[in-house]
N, C-alpha and C positions, 0 to 999 in steps of 0.2 A: 932529061933536059927540062928546065923550068920554062914556063910560058912567060915571055917578056912582057906580056900585057896583064899578067896577074899582079895585083897590088901586093907589095911587100907588107909583112906584118911587123909593125914597129916593136922594139924591145919592150917588155912589160905588158904586152897584150897577147891575146890569142884570138883566133878567128871568131869564136863565139862572142867574146867581149866586143869585138868590132861590130858584129852584126847587131848585138843588143843596143849598143850606143847609137848606131845608125838608125835603128827602129825608133829609138827615143827622139832623136833629132828630127826624123821625118814626121812623127806624130805631133811634135810640139811647135815646129817652125821657129822663126826668128823674132816674131813680134811679141811673144809672151813674156820675155825677160825684163826685169827680174820678177820672180814669182815664187810663191810658196807651194807646198804640196797640194793643197786644195785647188789652187788656180791651175796647176799643171795637170791634175787629174781631170778637171773640167775641160781644159783645152783639148786633151787627148780624147775625151769622150765626144766632143763636138766633131772631131774628125774621124770618128769610129776607129780608133786605134785598136790594134790586136790585143787580145786578153793578156798576153805576156807583158806588154808595155803598161797596161793599166795596173796589173798586179805589182810590177816593179815600182811604179809611181806611188801606189798606196802604201808601200813600205817605207817611204821617205819620212823623216822625223817631222812632226807637226810644228808649225810656227817658225820654221827656218826658211830664210830667203835664199834662193838659188839664182846666180847670175847667168848661168849658161849650162849647156848639156854636160860639159866636163865636170862641173860641180855636182850635178845630179849623178853622174856615173860614179864619181868618187864616193858619194854618200851611199850608193847601192853596192859598193865593193866591186864594181866593174873595172877591170884593168884599163888604165889610160896610158897614152904614150909617155915615154920618159922625155923630160925637157932636154933640149940640146944646148950645150954651152959652147 
């Protein structure tokens, strides 16, 4: 029997992707957007983000602006939820 309080995993994602994206969102907050790689790394370092988050952010392409965590996740190849129509 499944736990009714357990969040469902949306199609196109897996548990690891959800955790990575949540860690990015937590480290970056809502006030940083839009931002480029260097701004995102600096923001994450201010909040003492985990090494995994910093490593992911450093892999982003230089000079590209990101509007939100979803765009960062896509650029890193982290699964995102499928859009509902």
